[in-house]
Backbone bond lengths (Angstrom), bond angles and torsions (degrees), N, CA, C in turn:
res aa  C-N    CA-C-N  psi(-1)  N-CA   C-N-CA  omega(-1)  CA-C   N-CA-C  phi
1 X - - - 1.445 - - 1.529 108.73 -
2 X 1.358 117.26 132.80 1.426 121.71 179.43 1.551 107.70 -125.94
3 X 1.334 113.45 157.46 1.495 118.33 -176.23 1.561 111.03 -60.32
4 X 1.301 115.95 -34.21 1.452 118.65 -178.53 1.539 111.46 -62.16
5 X 1.328 117.22 -36.53 1.459 118.80 179.34 1.529 111.14 -63.15
6 X 1.345 115.83 -39.78 1.451 119.24 178.12 1.521 111.44 -67.49
7 X 1.366 116.99 -36.51 1.458 121.46 177.83 1.519 110.26 -64.63
8 X 1.322 117.36 -37.65 1.475 122.54 -179.83 1.538 108.82 -65.16
9 X 1.354 114.24 -41.68 1.455 119.76 -178.90 1.542 110.98 -62.74
10 X 1.297 114.92 -44.65 1.479 120.43 179.21 1.525 109.73 -65.37
11 X 1.315 117.78 -40.34 1.474 121.23 177.64 1.525 111.40 -60.79
12 X 1.319 115.67 -40.28 1.472 120.50 179.82 1.539 109.79 -65.75
13 X 1.348 116.56 -38.29 1.436 119.29 177.40 1.519 112.01 -66.97
14 X 1.308 117.23 -34.03 1.446 121.70 179.87 1.527 111.54 -72.79
15 X 1.350 115.57 -48.16 1.460 120.54 -173.54 1.555 112.81 -82.43
16 X 1.356 114.37 -28.47 1.496 120.76 -178.98 1.562 110.67 59.78
17 X 1.334 114.81 33.33 1.459 119.73 -178.20 1.511 106.63 -163.78
18 X 1.363 117.25 129.79 1.488 118.85 -174.76 1.531 111.75 -65.28
19 X 1.311 117.21 -44.16 1.489 120.61 -179.06 1.487 111.21 -63.17
20 X 1.333 118.75 -46.21 1.463 121.44 -178.77 1.523 109.30 -66.66
21 X 1.315 119.00 -39.79 1.449 121.05 178.71 1.559 111.17 -61.88
22 X 1.347 114.40 -42.12 1.447 118.29 179.29 1.522 111.63 -64.20
23 X 1.345 115.07 -40.46 1.485 118.79 177.37 1.503 111.60 -63.15
24 X 1.336 117.50 -41.24 1.447 122.45 179.74 1.538 109.64 -63.23
25 X 1.307 117.66 -31.15 1.491 121.00 179.72 1.505 112.67 -92.14
26 X 1.353 117.95 1.59 1.458 122.78 -178.85 1.517 113.65 57.90
27 X 1.345 114.38 40.72 1.470 120.53 174.19 1.502 108.92 -134.01
28 X 1.338 117.05 173.05 1.467 121.04 177.22 1.501 109.25 -78.37
29 X 1.347 114.73 160.89 1.472 118.88 178.29 1.526 109.77 -65.60
30 X 1.357 120.68 -42.81 1.482 120.01 178.80 1.547 111.79 -58.83
31 X 1.325 116.71 -36.68 1.487 120.72 179.43 1.523 109.86 -64.30
32 X 1.316 117.21 -44.51 1.481 122.00 179.94 1.532 109.59 -64.86
33 X 1.324 116.98 -47.72 1.453 121.10 -179.42 1.513 111.19 -61.06
34 X 1.372 116.70 -42.27 1.446 121.75 -178.93 1.550 110.18 -64.84
35 X 1.309 117.05 -41.38 1.484 120.07 -179.23 1.498 110.50 -64.79
36 X 1.356 119.17 -39.36 1.441 119.53 178.39 1.490 112.06 -71.23
37 X 1.322 118.23 -34.59 1.457 119.79 175.10 1.530 111.25 -64.07
38 X 1.342 115.00 -39.82 1.490 119.32 178.81 1.516 109.14 -64.66
39 X 1.325 117.56 -37.37 1.469 120.23 177.72 1.538 110.31 -65.12
40 X 1.324 116.25 -40.14 1.482 120.11 178.25 1.520 111.05 -62.69
41 X 1.323 115.66 -40.76 1.493 119.98 178.90 1.514 111.39 -66.09
42 X 1.316 116.63 -40.62 1.482 119.13 179.44 1.517 111.38 -66.04
43 X 1.316 115.98 -40.63 1.468 119.30 -178.86 1.504 113.24 -81.91
44 X 1.312 117.42 -19.27 1.448 123.64 179.16 1.513 114.40 75.25
45 X 1.310 117.71 22.83 1.482 120.67 177.57 1.518 107.69 -141.95
46 X 1.403 115.66 150.02 1.454 118.33 173.14 1.518 110.93 -73.30
47 X 1.321 118.43 139.11 1.458 122.46 -178.59 1.519 111.32 -107.39
48 X 1.343 117.75 -31.88 1.429 121.66 -172.83 1.530 109.10 -118.62
49 X 1.330 117.60 136.59 1.433 121.58 171.41 1.491 110.33 -65.86
50 X 1.310 118.80 118.54 1.420 122.85 -176.04 1.529 112.78 -82.08
51 X 1.353 117.00 140.36 1.454 123.06 -179.31 1.530 107.37 -178.43
52 X 1.326 115.18 -171.09 1.445 120.10 -179.74 1.519 111.50 -70.02
53 X 1.299 116.03 -23.66 1.457 120.74 176.61 1.530 109.03 -144.49
54 X 1.336 115.34 167.78 1.483 119.33 -178.03 1.535 109.03 -65.53
55 X 1.351 116.59 127.41 1.449 121.51 179.19 1.496 114.76 -126.04
56 X 1.334 115.17 7.42 1.473 118.42 175.67 1.519 111.23 129.12
57 X 1.348 112.98 -178.50 1.443 121.17 -178.35 1.495 110.16 -104.73
58 X 1.339 117.32 152.91 1.460 121.72 170.01 1.491 108.99 -71.31
59 X 1.308 116.69 172.17 1.494 120.43 177.65 1.509 109.82 -59.23
60 X 1.351 116.51 -42.22 1.456 120.14 179.11 1.523 109.84 -67.57
61 X 1.323 117.26 -38.23 1.466 121.75 178.32 1.502 113.30 -60.99
62 X 1.356 116.14 -42.56 1.449 121.15 179.32 1.517 110.29 -63.42
63 X 1.329 117.28 -37.49 1.443 120.42 178.78 1.531 111.38 -69.48
64 X 1.302 116.98 -44.26 1.505 120.76 177.92 1.510 110.11 -63.62
65 X 1.337 116.53 -37.51 1.497 120.03 178.70 1.515 111.38 -57.72
66 X 1.332 118.05 -43.80 1.475 120.21 179.22 1.535 110.44 -63.27
67 X 1.332 117.75 -40.79 1.445 119.82 176.71 1.522 111.07 -64.31
68 X 1.342 116.28 -38.52 1.458 120.70 -178.83 1.519 111.36 -64.09
69 X 1.326 116.44 -40.03 1.466 120.01 178.01 1.526 111.12 -61.54
70 X 1.350 114.88 -44.84 1.454 117.75 -177.98 1.532 112.01 -66.83
71 X 1.361 113.92 -40.09 1.477 116.80 -179.86 1.520 112.15 -63.45
72 X 1.367 116.34 -42.48 1.433 120.14 179.68 1.545 111.35 -66.96
73 X 1.337 116.30 -35.12 1.438 118.67 177.42 1.524 111.48 -66.91
74 X 1.344 115.15 -39.00 1.480 117.91 179.22 1.549 109.63 -67.74
75 X 1.309 118.13 -36.84 1.453 121.03 177.04 1.535 110.48 -63.23
76 X 1.349 114.33 -43.28 1.459 118.69 178.64 1.547 111.42 -61.70
77 X 1.350 116.61 -41.12 1.417 121.09 176.59 1.528 111.87 -62.66
78 X 1.303 116.76 -41.34 1.440 121.12 -178.68 1.551 109.66 -65.57
79 X 1.342 117.15 -41.00 1.465 119.12 -178.95 1.532 110.96 -68.16
80 X 1.372 117.26 -38.75 1.444 118.09 178.29 1.527 111.60 -69.13
81 X 1.330 116.22 -33.46 1.488 118.37 178.62 1.516 110.34 -66.75
82 X 1.346 117.61 -44.19 1.471 120.57 175.90 1.505 112.38 -59.44
83 X 1.360 115.24 -45.41 1.459 121.15 179.67 1.527 111.26 -61.99
84 X 1.323 115.57 -40.09 1.466 121.11 178.28 1.554 110.73 -60.57
85 X 1.328 116.47 -42.41 1.452 119.60 -178.30 1.534 110.30 -68.70
86 X 1.329 116.82 -40.64 1.456 120.20 -171.82 1.545 112.38 -82.56
87 X 1.295 118.17 -42.09 1.479 118.15 -172.18 1.501 114.56 -141.04
88 X 1.338 117.99 18.21 1.457 119.96 179.83 1.481 112.16 89.93
89 X 1.340 115.08 165.74 1.453 119.84 -173.87 1.537 111.56 -67.76
90 X 1.336 116.39 132.18 1.470 121.88 176.03 1.490 108.92 -149.76
91 X 1.329 117.57 -178.43 1.433 121.87 -178.93 1.536 110.24 113.00
92 X 1.345 115.18 -160.26 1.486 121.27 -178.55 1.560 108.17 -125.70
93 X 1.279 114.46 128.68 1.502 121.61 175.26 1.489 110.68 -106.17
94 X 1.345 115.44 121.92 1.461 122.72 -175.69 1.531 109.08 -102.35
95 X 1.294 116.06 121.12 1.484 122.32 -176.21 1.527 111.49 -121.64
96 X 1.304 116.20 122.04 1.454 121.85 174.84 1.530 109.51 -96.13
97 X 1.352 117.53 131.18 1.453 120.49 -174.33 1.518 109.59 -130.69
98 X 1.354 115.33 134.08 1.499 119.46 172.77 1.521 109.58 -64.88
99 X 1.332 117.25 145.22 1.488 118.80 -174.56 1.481 113.69 -55.14
100 X 1.347 120.27 -37.74 1.455 120.80 -178.07 1.506 114.05 -67.31
101 X 1.355 117.57 -16.08 1.440 121.40 -178.84 1.515 113.33 -100.29
102 X 1.341 117.25 -5.04 1.436 120.46 -178.30 1.519 114.43 -56.42
103 X 1.346 119.90 -37.78 1.453 119.85 177.47 1.541 113.85 -63.02
104 X 1.371 115.46 -22.56 1.459 119.52 -174.88 1.526 112.93 -97.06
105 X 1.315 119.69 -15.64 1.429 121.90 -171.50 1.516 112.58 -60.90
106 X 1.335 118.66 -28.92 1.430 121.55 179.65 1.504 111.77 -62.11
107 X 1.350 117.31 -26.84 1.461 121.20 178.05 1.548 110.69 -68.02
108 X 1.323 115.08 -16.48 1.488 120.82 178.95 1.527 110.40 -100.26
109 X 1.365 115.83 -49.10 1.459 119.13 -177.78 1.523 113.23 -69.81
110 X 1.342 116.56 -32.29 1.487 119.22 -179.08 1.534 112.37 -61.12
111 X 1.316 120.11 -56.69 1.464 121.13 178.74 1.530 112.42 -61.90
112 X 1.347 117.03 -34.98 1.479 118.90 179.96 1.511 110.09 -66.97
113 X 1.342 118.82 -44.33 1.453 123.20 179.42 1.493 110.99 -63.52
114 X 1.325 116.42 -38.08 1.489 120.00 179.49 1.532 110.08 -64.64
115 X 1.325 117.75 -36.66 1.475 123.31 -178.41 1.523 110.12 -77.10
116 X 1.349 115.70 -40.19 1.493 121.39 -174.81 1.526 108.73 -125.99
117 X 1.313 118.77 76.91 1.481 121.94 -174.15 1.513 113.04 -69.00
118 X 1.355 119.89 -19.15 1.459 120.84 179.67 1.492 112.91 -79.15
119 X 1.321 119.40 -8.98 1.453 124.02 -179.37 1.503 109.96 -87.03
120 X 1.329 117.33 125.80 1.471 122.49 174.38 1.517 109.29 -88.38
121 X 1.313 116.22 141.63 1.459 121.09 -173.67 1.578 108.61 -114.93
122 X 1.295 115.44 137.01 1.445 123.17 170.55 1.550 107.77 -120.65
123 X 1.354 116.14 118.49 1.479 120.41 179.97 1.533 107.72 -112.91
124 X 1.322 115.47 123.37 1.500 120.47 -177.19 1.508 110.40 -119.23
125 X 1.312 115.89 135.32 1.492 120.84 173.41 1.518 108.07 -79.79
126 X 1.339 115.93 120.70 1.450 121.74 -175.83 1.518 111.11 -141.12
127 X 1.324 117.56 153.11 1.438 119.41 172.14 1.570 109.30 -75.14
128 X 1.298 116.37 162.65 1.474 119.25 -177.56 1.510 110.38 -63.01
129 X 1.306 118.79 -36.34 1.467 123.04 178.36 1.532 109.58 -63.99
130 X 1.330 117.51 -43.88 1.442 120.81 179.88 1.504 111.67 -66.41
131 X 1.325 117.30 -33.49 1.456 120.68 179.29 1.519 109.36 -66.34
132 X 1.329 118.68 -43.05 1.455 121.51 178.29 1.515 110.20 -61.50
133 X 1.367 117.00 -44.82 1.466 120.35 -179.06 1.546 110.19 -65.48
134 X 1.353 116.54 -39.18 1.475 118.82 -178.33 1.526 110.82 -68.54
135 X 1.331 117.95 -35.66 1.464 122.09 175.46 1.526 108.76 -62.83
136 X 1.324 117.98 -47.73 1.458 123.99 179.62 1.494 111.99 -58.87
137 X 1.373 116.43 -38.26 1.470 120.96 -175.23 1.511 114.39 -94.16
138 X 1.372 116.33 6.92 1.487 122.04 178.21 1.532 110.43 66.37
139 X 1.291 119.09 23.39 1.502 122.17 178.55 1.517 112.24 -84.92
140 X 1.311 118.45 -23.39 1.454 122.89 171.98 1.520 109.26 -132.17
141 X 1.319 115.75 161.75 1.483 119.64 -177.92 1.530 112.16 -97.68
142 X 1.359 116.07 -34.48 1.463 120.56 -175.80 1.508 107.27 -143.36
143 X 1.330 115.52 147.59 1.446 121.09 175.37 1.534 110.23 -122.67
144 X 1.312 116.75 145.12 1.468 123.12 171.35 1.533 105.97 -113.29
145 X 1.322 116.33 107.48 1.461 121.58 -167.10 1.501 112.59 -152.40
146 X 1.341 115.68 176.73 1.454 121.01 174.36 1.529 108.89 -68.90
147 X 1.368 114.64 142.89 1.441 121.35 -176.73 1.508 113.83 -107.71
148 X 1.363 119.01 -29.21 1.431 119.89 -166.24 1.552 114.30 -125.27
149 X 1.331 117.45 13.26 1.445 118.21 -178.79 1.529 113.23 -101.52
150 X 1.322 115.25 -45.07 1.442 120.58 178.12 1.568 107.37 -126.56
151 X 1.335 117.10 141.26 1.446 119.48 -170.22 1.544 112.70 -60.42
152 X 1.336 115.36 138.86 1.456 122.75 172.85 1.513 108.11 -107.06
153 X 1.332 116.20 149.31 1.479 119.80 -175.86 1.515 111.17 -128.18
154 X 1.339 114.01 136.18 1.489 121.87 171.91 1.516 111.92 58.29
155 X 1.331 118.19 42.80 1.466 121.88 178.60 1.536 108.97 -132.25
156 X 1.329 112.89 159.00 1.469 121.54 168.10 1.498 106.48 -102.11
157 X 1.346 119.93 131.44 1.447 122.85 -173.95 1.503 110.35 -120.23
158 X 1.336 114.53 148.05 1.482 120.80 175.07 1.525 107.94 -135.52
159 X 1.326 118.36 108.61 1.476 119.58 178.83 1.505 112.25 -64.10
160 X 1.359 116.62 142.45 1.472 122.00 179.59 1.499 114.13 -120.55
161 X 1.350 117.14 -37.37 1.453 117.26 -179.80 1.533 109.28 -164.64
162 X 1.322 117.16 165.08 1.456 125.40 179.11 1.528 108.38 -100.63
163 X 1.316 116.22 126.35 1.467 121.32 177.21 1.537 108.71 -88.53
164 X 1.338 116.12 121.19 1.470 122.11 176.55 1.523 109.07 -112.46
165 X 1.317 118.51 172.34 1.469 121.30 -168.34 1.546 111.69 -130.46
166 X 1.312 112.70 140.27 1.477 119.84 175.51 1.504 110.17 -131.92
167 X 1.301 116.63 158.52 1.475 121.81 176.49 1.529 106.54 -107.82
168 X 1.350 114.89 126.34 1.444 122.42 177.95 1.520 109.79 -92.98
169 X 1.302 116.34 130.84 1.473 122.20 177.40 1.521 110.22 -141.11
170 X 1.291 116.49 161.26 1.446 120.19 177.71 1.513 110.97 -63.95
171 X 1.323 116.23 138.08 1.483 119.90 -176.30 1.525 112.28 -65.66
172 X 1.362 117.24 -17.97 1.466 120.88 -179.40 1.537 111.46 -97.04
173 X 1.362 117.55 10.84 1.471 120.41 179.78 1.510 110.46 -88.33
174 X 1.350 114.88 166.64 1.459 120.78 177.41 1.486 110.14 -64.21
175 X 1.393 117.28 -36.69 1.420 120.82 -179.15 1.497 113.32 -59.41
176 X 1.356 116.00 -32.54 1.478 120.88 -175.35 1.502 112.71 -69.01
177 X 1.323 118.19 -4.83 1.455 120.39 177.72 1.586 108.59 -76.07
178 X 1.330 117.72 -10.63 1.436 121.43 -179.83 1.540 110.40 -113.89
179 X 1.357 114.30 165.79 1.480 119.20 178.34 1.488 111.29 -106.66
180 X 1.338 119.30 -14.84 1.432 122.63 179.18 1.563 109.16 -134.62
181 X 1.299 114.27 162.09 1.450 121.00 174.88 1.513 110.01 -149.25
182 X 1.325 117.36 138.16 1.463 119.84 179.91 1.513 111.18 -77.86
183 X 1.337 115.74 148.52 1.449 118.91 -179.90 1.528 111.26 -59.98
184 X 1.332 117.46 -34.84 1.462 119.46 -178.73 1.534 111.08 -64.92
185 X 1.321 117.42 -37.89 1.461 120.93 176.39 1.505 111.32 -71.01
186 X 1.343 117.78 -39.20 1.465 121.26 178.75 1.531 113.49 -60.97
187 X 1.355 115.40 -28.54 1.464 119.59 -177.40 1.547 112.47 -61.64
188 X 1.315 116.83 -25.50 1.437 120.83 -176.25 1.533 113.36 -90.43
189 X 1.276 118.53 2.67 1.488 124.28 -178.20 1.516 111.68 -90.21
190 X 1.332 115.36 167.30 1.449 120.55 174.72 1.521 108.73 -80.44
191 X 1.341 116.35 93.09 1.424 122.99 -170.98 1.534 114.75 -88.19
192 X 1.324 115.45 140.68 1.431 121.31 168.47 1.553 107.07 -111.29
193 X 1.343 116.88 122.02 1.465 122.83 -173.28 1.528 109.48 -134.13
194 X 1.337 114.11 165.25 1.454 119.24 174.51 1.534 108.53 -70.95
195 X 1.320 116.62 163.25 1.482 121.51 179.94 1.553 109.70 -72.09
196 X 1.360 115.85 158.07 1.460 119.66 -174.18 1.521 115.23 -62.41
197 X 1.350 119.58 -19.51 1.439 120.77 178.47 1.511 112.56 -72.83
198 X 1.320 117.20 -10.20 1.489 123.14 178.57 1.538 109.54 -89.02
199 X 1.327 116.88 133.48 1.455 118.60 179.62 1.520 110.97 -63.76
200 X 1.357 117.44 -34.55 1.486 119.22 176.56 1.520 110.06 -52.68
201 X 1.330 118.16 -42.73 1.456 121.13 179.26 1.509 111.64 -64.79
202 X 1.366 116.01 -40.44 1.454 118.11 -179.51 1.511 109.84 -68.41
203 X 1.309 118.65 -32.07 1.452 121.95 173.10 1.514 111.53 -63.25
204 X 1.334 116.85 -48.48 1.442 121.49 179.89 1.519 110.99 -61.42
205 X 1.323 116.26 -43.58 1.491 119.39 177.80 1.510 111.22 -60.93
206 X 1.333 116.67 -39.45 1.462 121.72 179.07 1.538 112.57 -62.42
207 X 1.324 115.24 -41.42 1.476 118.82 178.59 1.525 109.80 -65.19
208 X 1.316 117.38 -42.89 1.481 119.85 177.13 1.524 111.22 -60.49
209 X 1.322 116.56 -40.80 1.468 120.49 179.37 1.521 110.67 -59.80
210 X 1.382 114.22 -36.91 1.453 119.00 -177.05 1.518 113.50 -64.85
211 X 1.333 115.26 -19.87 1.483 120.72 177.26 1.540 111.57 -108.22
212 X 1.331 113.99 13.87 1.474 119.53 176.61 1.476 115.89 75.70
213 X 1.332 118.94 28.14 1.437 122.41 -178.18 1.542 111.61 -122.59
214 X 1.316 115.79 155.07 1.467 120.52 177.11 1.537 107.49 -143.98
215 X 1.330 116.28 81.84 1.487 119.26 -173.56 1.526 112.72 -69.23
216 X 1.326 115.38 154.44 1.464 122.35 176.78 1.521 107.58 -114.32
217 X 1.355 118.55 99.79 1.453 122.03 -175.01 1.539 110.92 -63.38
218 X 1.327 114.37 149.11 1.477 120.56 177.93 1.511 110.07 -87.23
219 X 1.324 118.23 -16.77 1.455 121.76 179.25 1.512 108.03 -150.99
220 X 1.363 114.90 133.61 1.467 122.25 174.32 1.516 109.22 -122.15
221 X 1.323 116.49 144.96 1.454 120.61 179.77 1.517 108.46 -147.80
222 X 1.366 115.84 155.69 1.451 118.03 171.41 1.483 113.25 -98.88
223 X 1.340 117.27 10.99 1.445 123.27 177.72 1.526 110.10 -111.54
224 X 1.324 116.31 121.45 1.479 119.98 179.67 1.522 111.25 -64.23
225 X 1.366 116.95 -29.93 1.447 120.80 -177.24 1.523 110.41 -72.31
226 X 1.336 117.17 -28.24 1.462 119.03 176.82 1.509 112.72 -65.17
227 X 1.352 116.46 -27.34 1.458 119.74 177.00 1.517 111.55 -65.40
228 X 1.332 116.50 -36.57 1.438 120.05 176.13 1.483 113.02 -61.01
229 X 1.319 116.31 -48.55 1.507 120.94 -175.46 1.501 113.00 -72.59
230 X 1.360 117.68 -33.96 1.465 118.76 -177.29 1.550 111.68 -77.59
231 X 1.288 118.45 -14.36 1.471 118.76 175.02 1.510 111.13 -66.96
232 X 1.346 119.06 -14.67 1.433 122.16 -179.21 1.504 111.92 -84.34
233 X 1.350 118.57 -7.35 1.455 121.51 177.35 1.542 110.22 -71.79
234 X 1.279 116.95 132.00 1.462 121.42 -177.14 1.541 111.39 -56.58
235 X 1.340 116.18 121.95 1.455 121.63 176.81 1.548 112.28 89.70
236 X 1.324 119.65 -5.22 1.449 121.15 178.84 1.543 109.57 -105.30
237 X 1.351 116.42 156.50 1.445 122.93 177.19 1.508 108.12 -139.87
238 X 1.309 118.13 159.00 1.459 123.21 178.63 1.517 110.66 -128.19
239 X 1.318 116.06 145.30 1.456 120.31 173.63 1.529 107.28 -107.12
240 X 1.332 116.75 121.57 1.445 121.15 -176.03 1.578 109.07 -136.00
241 X 1.339 116.24 161.23 1.483 118.39 172.30 1.529 108.36 -63.13
242 X 1.335 115.83 140.81 1.463 119.12 -179.05 1.514 112.79 -61.87
243 X 1.380 117.53 -20.99 1.443 119.97 -179.18 1.549 111.98 -69.20
244 X 1.336 116.43 -23.76 1.468 120.09 -173.96 1.532 111.43 -63.90
245 X 1.369 118.69 -61.09 1.475 117.28 177.56 1.506 112.25 -64.60
246 X 1.341 117.55 -23.97 1.462 118.22 179.59 1.518 110.48 -64.90
247 X 1.318 117.41 -42.09 1.457 120.18 -176.54 1.550 113.60 -80.95
248 X 1.331 117.13 -36.95 1.430 120.44 -174.96 1.529 111.62 -98.17
249 X 1.300 116.59 -4.02 1.461 120.05 -178.64 1.515 108.31 85.54
250 X 1.315 117.38 146.67 1.441 122.25 177.75 1.518 110.61 -67.86
251 X 1.350 118.91 119.47 1.445 120.77 178.45 1.514 110.40 -53.43
252 X 1.324 116.72 141.87 1.445 121.39 -177.56 1.558 109.96 -58.68
253 X 1.325 113.67 134.65 1.462 119.19 179.20 1.475 115.13 86.03
254 X 1.329 119.28 4.45 1.487 121.95 -179.84 1.522 111.63 -117.63
255 X 1.309 115.79 158.84 1.428 122.34 176.01 1.513 110.11 -136.42
256 X 1.341 117.53 143.53 1.472 122.32 -178.52 1.535 108.42 -102.43
257 X 1.331 115.98 125.90 1.472 122.45 176.47 1.557 107.51 -106.69
258 X 1.324 115.70 131.03 1.467 118.62 178.29 1.519 109.13 -71.89
259 X 1.337 115.81 133.19 1.454 120.97 179.35 1.526 109.05 -86.46
260 X 1.322 116.63 127.51 1.468 121.16 -175.40 1.543 109.64 -132.05
261 X 1.351 112.17 175.28 1.469 120.93 177.65 1.541 111.45 52.73
262 X 1.339 118.43 64.85 1.487 126.75 8.14 1.513 112.11 -92.45
263 X 1.353 114.60 168.18 1.459 121.89 170.01 1.511 105.61 -90.62
264 X 1.345 115.56 107.96 1.462 118.95 -170.06 1.531 111.40 -112.26
265 X 1.349 116.21 147.51 1.453 120.82 176.23 1.542 108.37 -152.79
266 X 1.277 116.78 156.81 1.493 123.38 176.59 1.512 109.97 -131.82
267 X 1.310 116.41 144.77 1.492 121.99 -179.87 1.524 109.73 -80.62
268 X 1.354 114.77 135.37 1.450 122.41 176.05 1.540 108.40 -122.92
269 X 1.272 117.38 138.38 1.477 119.22 -179.53 1.511 112.29 -167.55
270 X 1.321 114.94 -174.53 1.473 123.46 -178.38 1.519 110.82 -88.32
271 X 1.291 115.63 143.87 1.458 120.56 170.16 1.560 110.09 -132.84
272 X 1.271 115.36 150.41 1.473 122.25 173.80 1.521 108.37 -145.07
273 X 1.307 118.24 160.08 1.460 120.58 -176.35 1.522 111.20 -62.80
274 X 1.316 114.42 137.06 1.495 121.39 177.96 1.518 108.86 -83.57
275 X 1.314 115.15 83.06 1.473 120.60 178.55 1.505 108.97 -145.24
276 X 1.343 115.91 154.03 1.468 121.73 179.15 1.507 109.50 -122.60
277 X 1.379 115.39 140.19 1.442 124.40 -4.26 1.511 112.03 -76.02
278 X 1.317 116.08 153.26 1.455 118.50 -179.67 1.539 109.39 -75.59
279 X 1.349 117.32 140.01 1.460 118.89 175.50 1.496 112.82 -56.32
280 X 1.361 119.17 135.50 1.490 119.74 -174.68 1.495 113.75 -58.21
281 X 1.327 119.21 -38.92 1.481 119.99 -177.45 1.542 110.87 -63.24
282 X 1.314 115.47 -48.78 1.478 120.10 -179.05 1.527 109.59 -64.11
283 X 1.363 116.00 -43.47 1.465 118.99 -178.30 1.533 111.89 -62.92
284 X 1.320 118.68 -37.88 1.458 120.32 -179.77 1.513 110.54 -72.77
285 X 1.319 119.75 -37.50 1.485 120.79 177.77 1.503 109.19 -63.48
286 X 1.316 117.90 -44.41 1.481 120.56 -177.67 1.540 109.68 -64.82
287 X 1.323 116.29 -38.31 1.480 118.30 -177.96 1.510 111.10 -73.12
288 X 1.339 118.73 -34.18 1.439 121.18 -174.69 1.540 112.88 -79.83
289 X 1.331 117.56 -30.10 1.448 123.02 -175.76 1.501 112.65 -68.84
290 X 1.323 116.84 127.26 1.451 123.38 -179.70 1.559 108.68 -107.54
291 X 1.340 116.38 153.65 1.483 119.21 174.19 1.496 111.66 -52.94
292 X 1.335 116.58 137.48 1.454 121.20 -179.51 1.505 109.50 -90.01
293 X 1.335 115.24 92.14 1.463 123.38 177.82 1.506 107.64 -76.56
294 X 1.375 118.02 171.00 1.389 122.35 178.55 1.550 110.72 -60.21
295 X 1.373 116.27 -32.97 1.444 120.09 179.67 1.537 110.07 -66.51
296 X 1.332 114.40 -41.51 1.502 118.88 178.26 1.495 110.15 -60.07
297 X 1.353 116.92 -44.70 1.439 120.23 -175.09 1.481 113.19 -71.05
298 X 1.351 118.65 -18.03 1.428 121.68 -179.51 1.528 115.12 -94.38
299 X 1.365 116.33 3.28 1.453 119.57 -178.75 1.522 112.72 -61.00
300 X 1.336 115.49 -36.45 1.462 118.69 -174.60 1.518 111.59 -93.05
301 X 1.343 118.64 0.16 1.463 120.21 -176.62 1.549 111.26 -70.19
């Protein structure tokens, strides 16, 4: 058994196609297929369901795949640790970020890049569910996600800030005569919200349920930035994290009303896999990142 065989197996699981997996590994398809067959012969069990095209892994293959992911992750950690000792921190750090936190991630990546300029960063917009899955599957190193709304498993967490909520409305609307609005009243408006696959939407729905309401939004989107623009439509309003207009500036012609009764917030922070030894890149990012206070968020204003 060689490391490359395990890497080919993981690539096949990721691409779900022999030709694409071979291309991702920079080898020919016969080379990849032959390596996996050799691995099957060495282990004495079939790993891949045979057919005209890839259709999945056998039960034994799924088990070996999980071991392969862990082994490759440990090798990657070992290589980064050796590199850190010899020549300083380098490599690539993969960060999954929930859409509502994307405006804030630069407050984390900026100081980290300044301290460790040889590290390349990949920042991906992902749902909270996808972040947990990617952490479990070693596809990302760190996640920036909700910490206290839906259970997280097998991770180390570091809270960074509290997400609060405002309602965006046109500045020339009757609503704009006020500075606050109750959740119960907001439920009856023409709401623009994120799609249900986003945890932010599930949080919003949960708050509405707590006041006995179940609103039916007039527009749903998986883009947080679309919520800003659609609040300018006559008669429509959007519910967004208060940090969004704070960082990008209030769009012209709009006003933010604080949502009250209840005054709700959710904790957002960094997570990484709870395993030892911790990968150097993830460990350094977690150690360097400080809570994002109002003063921190106002540095770039």
